[in-house]
NUTORKE-935568 format. One line per 4 residues: number of its first residue (from 1); their letters; for each residue z, y, x of C-alpha. Coordinates in steps of 0.1 Angstrom, whole numbers, m for minus. Example, Ala and Ser with C-alpha at 12.3 -4.5 7.8 and 13.67 -1.06 7.14 Angstrom:
<rotors>
1) as) 78/m45/123  71/m11/137 $
</rotors>
This chain:
<rotors>
1) mrse) m36/102/m140  m9/90/m118  2/53/m116  39/46/m120 $
5) apal) 36/19/m92  26/29/m56  m8/20/m46  m5/m4/m17 $
9) mpvf) m35/m14/3  m35/m33/35  m58/m15/59  m72/m30/91 $
13) glni) m91/m12/120  m88/20/138  m101/46/114  m74/43/88 $
17) rqrc) m82/76/70  m118/68/65  m109/34/52  m85/50/26 $
21) spgs) m110/75/13  m128/51/m11  m94/41/m24  m86/77/m30 $
25) srlg) m118/82/m50  m112/51/m70  m75/58/m78  m82/95/m85 $
29) mqvn) m53/105/m63  m46/111/m26  m39/81/m5  m18/89/25 $
33) pvir) m18/61/50  15/52/67  15/26/96  45/3/99 $
37) tpeq) 49/m25/124  62/m59/112  95/m52/127  97/m18/109 $
41) wand) 88/m36/77  115/m62/81  142/m34/90  158/m22/57 $
45) adsl) 169/10/75  136/26/70  137/47/38  100/44/30 $
49) vlqi) 101/6/34  131/4/10  114/27/m15  81/5/m14 $
53) kaap) 101/m27/m16  122/m14/m46  90/m4/m64  70/m27/m87 $
57) tvdv) 40/m42/m71  8/m61/m82  m4/m89/m60  m42/m83/m55 $
61) tpag) m48/m110/m29  m70/m139/m37  m40/m162/m44  m24/m136/m67 $
65) kaas) m57/m131/m86  m59/m168/m91  m24/m170/m104  m30/m144/m132 $
</rotors>
């Protein structure tokens, strides 16, 4: 089963692939981590950033959960 919205997950630490593995299992789909700096995220010349910003998202932060 593939979700229509991209699965976004902030990941902190050095072993990014290892941290994404549980997400892959939970989602039932491969998670491909891509690292972007804050400057790259702010720059709308990056096609991946543009694609992510245009896609629907779900706020899973504590503040977002409290609002739902």
